[in-house]
MIZADO-634439 format. One line per 4 residues: number of its first residue (from 1); for each residue x negated, y, z negated of N, C-alpha, C. Coordinates in Angstrom, 3 decimals, m for minus. Layout:
! residues N
NUM = X/Y/Z/X/Y/Z/X/Y/Z ~ ...
//
This chain:
! residues 128
1 = 162.096/91.753/134.059/160.773/92.212/133.824/160.484/93.477/134.620 ~ 161.020/93.485/135.780/160.881/94.658/136.606/161.550/95.858/135.952 ~ 162.711/95.653/135.358/163.467/96.701/134.705/162.719/97.247/133.483 ~ 162.069/96.336/132.724/161.337/96.778/131.542/160.119/97.598/131.935
5 = 159.464/97.264/133.040/158.317/98.052/133.477/158.773/99.428/133.946 ~ 159.965/99.485/134.552/160.480/100.786/134.954/160.842/101.607/133.733 ~ 161.367/100.937/132.713/161.746/101.633/131.489/160.535/102.214/130.794 ~ 159.475/101.459/130.710/158.278/101.988/130.065/157.626/103.045/130.935
9 = 157.714/102.880/132.246/157.155/103.875/133.158/157.887/105.202/133.041 ~ 159.190/105.167/132.946/159.944/106.401/132.809/159.721/107.016/131.422 ~ 159.517/106.151/130.421/159.206/106.655/129.073/157.859/107.396/129.067 ~ 156.882/106.867/129.839/155.585/107.544/129.952/155.724/108.888/130.656
13 = 156.574/108.956/131.647/156.775/110.207/132.376/157.398/111.239/131.449 ~ 158.343/110.834/130.605/158.970/111.761/129.662/157.930/112.257/128.668 ~ 157.031/111.387/128.197/155.977/111.790/127.280/155.020/112.777/127.947 ~ 154.762/112.579/129.238/153.849/113.472/129.945/154.449/114.848/130.172
17 = 155.767/114.951/130.177/156.421/116.219/130.456/156.625/117.076/129.213 ~ 156.088/116.700/128.091/156.212/117.519/126.892/155.387/118.789/127.049 ~ 155.926/119.891/126.543/155.207/121.155/126.567/154.668/121.437/125.174 ~ 153.458/121.870/125.111/152.837/122.182/123.836/152.459/123.661/123.806
21 = 152.633/124.271/122.659/152.166/125.639/122.463/150.788/125.544/121.824 ~ 149.792/126.119/122.503/148.417/125.966/122.062/147.808/127.349/121.902 ~ 147.189/127.612/120.754/146.534/128.895/120.516/145.069/128.880/120.921 ~ 144.451/127.733/120.965/143.040/127.674/121.330/142.718/126.296/121.887
25 = 141.492/126.142/122.387/141.041/124.852/122.925/141.017/123.805/121.813 ~ 140.655/124.198/120.598/140.619/123.253/119.489/142.006/122.695/119.206 ~ 143.039/123.537/119.263/144.397/123.049/119.045/144.814/122.087/120.145 ~ 144.403/122.352/121.386/144.712/121.448/122.488/144.041/120.108/122.240
29 = 142.823/120.127/121.768/142.115/118.899/121.464/142.820/118.137/120.348 ~ 143.286/118.820/119.318/144.016/118.179/118.223/145.319/117.573/118.721 ~ 146.008/118.265/119.621/147.273/117.757/120.122/147.062/116.490/120.932 ~ 145.951/116.407/121.631/145.686/115.210/122.413/145.256/114.044/121.530
33 = 144.580/114.301/120.411/144.062/113.230/119.582/145.014/112.785/118.470 ~ 145.814/113.685/117.962/146.665/113.368/116.822/147.905/112.607/117.270 ~ 148.400/111.715/116.423/149.657/111.036/116.748/150.816/112.039/116.703 ~ 151.915/111.680/117.321/153.048/112.590/117.473/153.648/112.994/116.131
37 = 153.588/112.120/115.112/154.196/112.437/113.821/153.421/113.528/113.077 ~ 152.119/113.596/113.290/151.303/114.540/112.524/151.160/115.893/113.218 ~ 151.772/116.049/114.404/151.646/117.320/115.111/152.590/118.345/114.504 ~ 152.064/119.480/114.180/152.884/120.605/113.750/152.210/121.887/114.234
41 = 153.017/122.848/114.576/152.499/124.104/115.118/152.321/125.102/114.002 ~ 151.280/125.877/114.106/150.996/126.916/113.130/151.478/128.245/113.676 ~ 151.809/129.127/112.773/152.147/130.482/113.200/150.862/131.207/113.546 ~ 150.927/132.227/114.379/149.694/132.950/114.752/148.985/133.557/113.548
45 = 149.703/133.910/112.490/149.072/134.488/111.305/148.210/133.453/110.599 ~ 148.570/132.172/110.698/147.766/131.134/110.061/146.528/130.803/110.882 ~ 146.556/131.051/112.183/145.427/130.716/113.041/144.270/131.686/112.880 ~ 144.555/132.955/112.664/143.518/133.970/112.582/143.058/134.091/111.141
49 = 141.746/134.030/110.883/141.266/134.156/109.503/141.638/135.513/108.915 ~ 141.983/135.515/107.661/142.339/136.746/106.993/143.812/137.076/107.131 ~ 144.568/136.249/107.800/145.994/136.460/107.926/146.373/137.496/108.958 ~ 145.401/137.988/109.731/145.716/138.974/110.749/146.174/138.270/112.015
53 = 147.015/138.921/112.764/147.442/138.364/114.031/146.489/138.790/115.123 ~ 146.684/138.278/116.311/145.800/138.599/117.425/145.915/140.068/117.815 ~ 147.040/140.698/117.569/147.183/142.107/117.922/146.304/142.987/117.035 ~ 145.935/142.540/115.863/145.041/143.299/114.992/143.663/143.437/115.602
57 = 143.177/142.403/116.280/141.867/142.496/116.924/141.926/143.443/118.110 ~ 143.065/143.530/118.768/143.221/144.467/119.871/143.177/145.899/119.390 ~ 143.799/146.154/118.240/143.780/147.525/117.722/142.396/147.895/117.206 ~ 141.662/146.929/116.679/140.306/147.251/116.226/139.385/147.526/117.412
61 = 139.552/146.788/118.506/138.735/147.078/119.687/139.126/148.430/120.283 ~ 140.412/148.762/120.225/140.854/150.080/120.681/140.271/151.173/119.800 ~ 140.180/150.906/118.496/139.564/151.860/117.570/138.108/152.094/117.924 ~ 137.364/151.021/118.219/135.953/151.159/118.558/135.773/151.888/119.886
65 = 136.629/151.637/120.847/136.549/152.347/122.124/136.817/153.833/121.893 ~ 137.822/154.139/121.088/138.106/155.536/120.759/136.956/156.190/120.034 ~ 136.341/155.458/119.119/135.198/155.990/118.382/134.036/156.284/119.318 ~ 133.788/155.412/120.260/132.697/155.617/121.216/132.991/156.841/122.087
69 = 134.248/156.990/122.512/134.617/158.149/123.332/134.414/159.440/122.543 ~ 134.831/159.446/121.270/134.663/160.637/120.428/133.183/160.948/120.246 ~ 132.364/159.928/120.048/130.920/160.153/119.887/130.290/160.716/121.161 ~ 130.716/160.228/122.306/130.172/160.734/123.573/130.567/162.194/123.773
73 = 131.833/162.517/123.473/132.287/163.905/123.616/131.534/164.817/122.658 ~ 131.350/164.368/121.409/130.621/165.207/120.447/129.165/165.370/120.864 ~ 128.561/164.339/121.425/127.185/164.452/121.923/127.106/165.468/123.061 ~ 128.091/165.451/123.954/128.111/166.424/125.054/128.267/167.842/124.513
77 = 129.134/168.024/123.527/129.327/169.363/122.954/128.068/169.855/122.249 ~ 127.406/168.988/121.506/126.169/169.377/120.823/125.097/169.738/121.845 ~ 125.004/168.971/122.924/124.026/169.285/123.971/124.319/170.643/124.593 ~ 125.598/170.934/124.817/125.984/172.230/125.384/125.626/173.373/124.442
81 = 125.850/173.178/123.149/125.519/174.217/122.164/124.011/174.442/122.124 ~ 123.237/173.376/122.157/121.775/173.510/122.168/121.324/174.257/123.419 ~ 121.932/173.946/124.558/121.618/174.648/125.805/121.925/176.136/125.672 ~ 123.077/176.476/125.095/123.423/177.888/124.907/122.461/178.591/123.966
85 = 122.030/177.920/122.916/121.074/178.521/121.976/119.752/178.811/122.683 ~ 119.296/177.879/123.497/118.040/178.080/124.221/118.174/179.232/125.210 ~ 119.307/179.275/125.941/119.529/180.359/126.888/119.574/181.707/126.179 ~ 120.254/181.781/125.046/120.343/183.025/124.288/118.968/183.448/123.793
89 = 118.176/182.497/123.337/116.808/182.809/122.892/115.966/183.372/124.021 ~ 116.099/182.789/125.211/115.341/183.299/126.360/115.763/184.729/126.706 ~ 117.067/184.986/126.681/117.539/186.337/126.986/117.074/187.332/125.925 ~ 117.067/186.926/124.675/116.587/187.807/123.604/115.111/188.113/123.789
93 = 114.318/187.132/124.203/112.901/187.385/124.487/112.739/188.402/125.608 ~ 113.564/188.282/126.660/113.502/189.250/127.763/113.850/190.660/127.281 ~ 114.879/190.786/126.449/115.279/192.091/125.930/114.168/192.680/125.072 ~ 113.555/191.862/124.219/112.457/192.353/123.375/111.272/192.811/124.210
97 = 110.962/192.091/125.276/109.862/192.495/126.154/110.170/193.825/126.834 ~ 111.429/193.980/127.282/111.808/195.252/127.918/111.751/196.393/126.918 ~ 112.210/196.149/125.690/112.151/197.206/124.670/110.713/197.584/124.353 ~ 109.839/196.595/124.279/108.432/196.886/124.013/107.834/197.699/125.160
101 = 108.192/197.330/126.406/107.683/198.078/127.563/108.226/199.503/127.563 ~ 109.507/199.649/127.235/110.091/200.989/127.183/109.503/201.793/126.028 ~ 109.194/201.138/124.935/108.532/201.815/123.810/107.183/202.366/124.224 ~ 106.426/201.594/125.003/105.138/202.074/125.502/105.337/203.270/126.436
105 = 106.380/203.153/127.275/106.666/204.284/128.174/107.024/205.536/127.378 ~ 107.785/205.373/126.322/108.166/206.521/125.488/106.929/207.122/124.830 ~ 106.030/206.260/124.338/104.780/206.770/123.742/103.952/207.536/124.778 ~ 103.900/206.991/125.997/103.166/207.682/127.065/103.799/209.044/127.373
109 = 105.134/209.079/127.392/105.825/210.352/127.645/105.567/211.361/126.520 ~ 105.503/210.887/125.268/105.212/211.785/124.137/103.802/212.369/124.269 ~ 102.844/211.538/124.662/101.472/212.010/124.846/101.410/213.039/125.969 ~ 102.106/212.717/127.058/102.134/213.642/128.184/102.791/214.975/127.790
113 = 103.862/214.893/127.017/104.555/216.087/126.537/103.638/216.924/125.643 ~ 102.926/216.266/124.731/102.026/217.012/123.842/100.893/217.663/124.633 ~ 100.405/216.972/125.675/99.345/217.570/126.499/99.875/218.802/127.253 ~ 101.108/218.731/127.762/101.707/219.870/128.469/101.909/221.040/127.517
117 = 102.383/220.728/126.297/102.606/221.798/125.312/101.280/222.454/124.957 ~ 100.223/221.696/124.769/98.901/222.255/124.464/98.415/223.148/125.606 ~ 98.586/222.661/126.808/98.127/223.464/127.971/98.914/224.763/128.081 ~ 100.251/224.668/127.849/101.055/225.902/127.904/100.651/226.864/126.799
121 = 100.335/226.353/125.621/99.878/227.208/124.519/98.567/227.879/124.875 ~ 97.667/227.128/125.525/96.394/227.695/125.922/96.599/228.796/126.956 ~ 97.515/228.571/127.894/97.783/229.584/128.926/98.424/230.828/128.311 ~ 99.303/230.621/127.336/99.945/231.764/126.646/98.905/232.562/125.850
125 = 98.027/231.896/125.186/97.035/232.596/124.369/96.013/233.293/125.277 ~ 95.768/232.749/126.466/94.826/233.374/127.399/95.437/234.611/128.031 ~ 96.745/234.622/128.210/97.376/235.786/128.812/97.529/236.910/127.796 ~ 97.640/236.655/126.573/97.814/237.719/125.552/96.519/238.280/125.212
//
């Protein structure tokens, strides 16, 4: 009787030392509840809906990370272009203001020139 208890005890230890390949918690639960005859392992393609493997989800997350990086870079470039447009507009306003001021100065110089010419004509006519 002692020998039979040792035999069943060692049989239990062998059963406990089985290794199972588990893809998820649900599969672990099935392995614990199902009898040994009904246990069968699925390929990773059968576990993921749509027949995709787990590496497909990694590439899609990498795609989204890349897309976010591209969007951030494009946003930075657009912001830089808008900044340059505003700066160029400000400089153009400064140039236009200077041209308008110089135009007034030129008009003032023309008036001054015409007054000098009139005075010289008057002096010439007075001397003759």
